[in-house]
ROPANU-515446 format. One record per residue (C-alpha): x negated, z, y; chain. Coordinates in Angstrom, 1 decimal. Layout:
<recs>
px: X; pz: Z; py: Y; chaine: A
...
</recs>
This chain:
<recs>
px: 12.2; pz: 9.7; py: 14.7; chaine: A
px: 11.1; pz: 13.3; py: 15.2; chaine: A
px: 7.4; pz: 14.0; py: 14.9; chaine: A
px: 6.3; pz: 17.5; py: 13.8; chaine: A
px: 4.3; pz: 19.5; py: 16.3; chaine: A
px: 1.3; pz: 19.8; py: 14.0; chaine: A
px: 1.3; pz: 16.1; py: 13.1; chaine: A
px: -2.2; pz: 14.8; py: 12.7; chaine: A
px: -3.9; pz: 18.2; py: 12.9; chaine: A
px: -6.0; pz: 19.7; py: 10.1; chaine: A
px: -4.7; pz: 22.9; py: 8.6; chaine: A
px: -8.2; pz: 24.3; py: 8.5; chaine: A
px: -11.6; pz: 23.7; py: 10.0; chaine: A
px: -12.5; pz: 21.3; py: 7.2; chaine: A
px: -12.7; pz: 17.6; py: 8.1; chaine: A
px: -9.7; pz: 15.6; py: 6.8; chaine: A
px: -9.1; pz: 12.0; py: 6.0; chaine: A
px: -5.7; pz: 10.3; py: 6.1; chaine: A
px: -5.1; pz: 8.8; py: 2.6; chaine: A
px: -2.4; pz: 6.1; py: 2.1; chaine: A
px: -0.3; pz: 6.7; py: -1.0; chaine: A
px: 1.8; pz: 3.7; py: -2.1; chaine: A
px: 4.4; pz: 3.8; py: -4.8; chaine: A
px: 5.7; pz: 0.4; py: -3.6; chaine: A
px: 4.9; pz: -2.0; py: -0.8; chaine: A
px: 7.9; pz: -0.8; py: 1.2; chaine: A
px: 7.3; pz: 2.9; py: 0.5; chaine: A
px: 4.1; pz: 4.0; py: 2.3; chaine: A
px: 3.3; pz: 7.7; py: 2.6; chaine: A
px: 0.5; pz: 9.3; py: 4.5; chaine: A
px: -1.1; pz: 12.5; py: 3.2; chaine: A
px: -3.9; pz: 14.6; py: 4.6; chaine: A
px: -6.6; pz: 15.5; py: 2.1; chaine: A
px: -9.8; pz: 17.5; py: 2.8; chaine: A
px: -12.8; pz: 15.2; py: 2.3; chaine: A
px: -14.6; pz: 17.5; py: -0.2; chaine: A
px: -11.5; pz: 17.5; py: -2.4; chaine: A
px: -11.3; pz: 13.7; py: -2.7; chaine: A
px: -11.9; pz: 12.2; py: -6.1; chaine: A
px: -14.7; pz: 9.7; py: -6.8; chaine: A
px: -13.8; pz: 6.1; py: -7.3; chaine: A
px: -14.2; pz: 5.1; py: -11.0; chaine: A
px: -17.1; pz: 2.8; py: -11.8; chaine: A
px: -14.8; pz: 0.1; py: -13.2; chaine: A
px: -13.2; pz: -0.3; py: -9.7; chaine: A
px: -16.6; pz: -0.7; py: -7.9; chaine: A
px: -17.7; pz: -4.3; py: -7.4; chaine: A
px: -20.8; pz: -3.7; py: -5.3; chaine: A
px: -22.5; pz: -0.4; py: -4.4; chaine: A
px: -25.2; pz: -0.1; py: -1.7; chaine: A
px: -27.8; pz: 2.7; py: -1.2; chaine: A
px: -26.2; pz: 3.8; py: 2.1; chaine: A
px: -23.1; pz: 5.0; py: 0.2; chaine: A
px: -20.9; pz: 2.0; py: 1.1; chaine: A
px: -19.2; pz: 0.2; py: -1.8; chaine: A
px: -16.9; pz: -2.8; py: -2.2; chaine: A
px: -14.1; pz: -1.5; py: -4.4; chaine: A
px: -11.0; pz: -3.1; py: -5.9; chaine: A
px: -7.5; pz: -1.7; py: -5.9; chaine: A
px: -6.1; pz: -1.7; py: -9.4; chaine: A
px: -2.5; pz: -1.8; py: -8.1; chaine: A
px: -2.3; pz: -5.5; py: -7.4; chaine: A
px: 1.1; pz: -5.2; py: -5.6; chaine: A
px: -0.9; pz: -3.6; py: -2.7; chaine: A
px: -2.8; pz: -6.3; py: -0.9; chaine: A
px: -4.2; pz: -6.7; py: 2.6; chaine: A
px: -6.1; pz: -9.0; py: 4.9; chaine: A
px: -9.9; pz: -8.8; py: 5.6; chaine: A
px: -10.3; pz: -6.9; py: 8.9; chaine: A
px: -13.2; pz: -9.1; py: 10.0; chaine: A
px: -11.4; pz: -12.3; py: 9.1; chaine: A
px: -8.5; pz: -11.2; py: 11.2; chaine: A
px: -10.8; pz: -10.4; py: 14.2; chaine: A
px: -12.5; pz: -13.9; py: 13.8; chaine: A
px: -9.3; pz: -15.9; py: 13.3; chaine: A
px: -6.8; pz: -13.6; py: 15.0; chaine: A
px: -6.5; pz: -15.8; py: 18.1; chaine: A
px: -5.1; pz: -18.7; py: 16.0; chaine: A
px: -1.3; pz: -18.7; py: 15.7; chaine: A
px: 0.0; pz: -17.9; py: 12.2; chaine: A
px: -3.4; pz: -16.6; py: 11.1; chaine: A
px: -1.7; pz: -14.6; py: 8.4; chaine: A
px: -0.5; pz: -17.7; py: 6.7; chaine: A
px: -4.1; pz: -19.1; py: 6.5; chaine: A
px: -5.9; pz: -16.0; py: 5.4; chaine: A
px: -5.9; pz: -15.1; py: 1.7; chaine: A
px: -4.6; pz: -11.6; py: 0.7; chaine: A
px: -7.3; pz: -9.4; py: -0.9; chaine: A
px: -7.5; pz: -6.3; py: -3.0; chaine: A
px: -11.0; pz: -5.1; py: -2.0; chaine: A
px: -11.9; pz: -2.4; py: 0.5; chaine: A
px: -14.8; pz: -0.1; py: 1.5; chaine: A
px: -13.9; pz: 3.6; py: 1.2; chaine: A
px: -16.8; pz: 4.7; py: 3.3; chaine: A
px: -15.8; pz: 2.7; py: 6.4; chaine: A
px: -13.5; pz: 4.3; py: 8.9; chaine: A
px: -9.9; pz: 4.1; py: 7.5; chaine: A
px: -11.1; pz: 2.5; py: 4.3; chaine: A
px: -11.2; pz: -1.0; py: 5.8; chaine: A
px: -10.2; pz: -4.1; py: 3.8; chaine: A
px: -13.1; pz: -6.5; py: 3.4; chaine: A
px: -13.5; pz: -9.8; py: 1.6; chaine: A
px: -16.8; pz: -10.2; py: -0.3; chaine: A
px: -18.6; pz: -12.5; py: 2.3; chaine: A
px: -17.7; pz: -10.2; py: 5.2; chaine: A
px: -18.7; pz: -7.1; py: 3.3; chaine: A
px: -22.1; pz: -8.7; py: 2.6; chaine: A
px: -22.6; pz: -9.8; py: 6.2; chaine: A
px: -21.6; pz: -6.4; py: 7.8; chaine: A
px: -23.3; pz: -4.0; py: 5.4; chaine: A
</recs>
């Protein structure tokens, strides 16, 4: 695999965020997008919103699912932890990397 020389670098002085674009579970694409050009999340996708800007949001594309980051940290030492953890479709867009959170972990950490 050849990595371009400018991979991961911003094209300008604006801060950038890596955004995952998924057309299918097997086809993940990474795209750089300046933060001030990102679109707001629609209100029908927000489950909980906090005054500090963090929000628990749901992904409408139900084919894209993940595991709660905090549950993985807590149960990651157990063998086959991915078989015991439920897959979720909720995340916090304000957390670094748009971390996946289940509702109890989101409440506890925010």
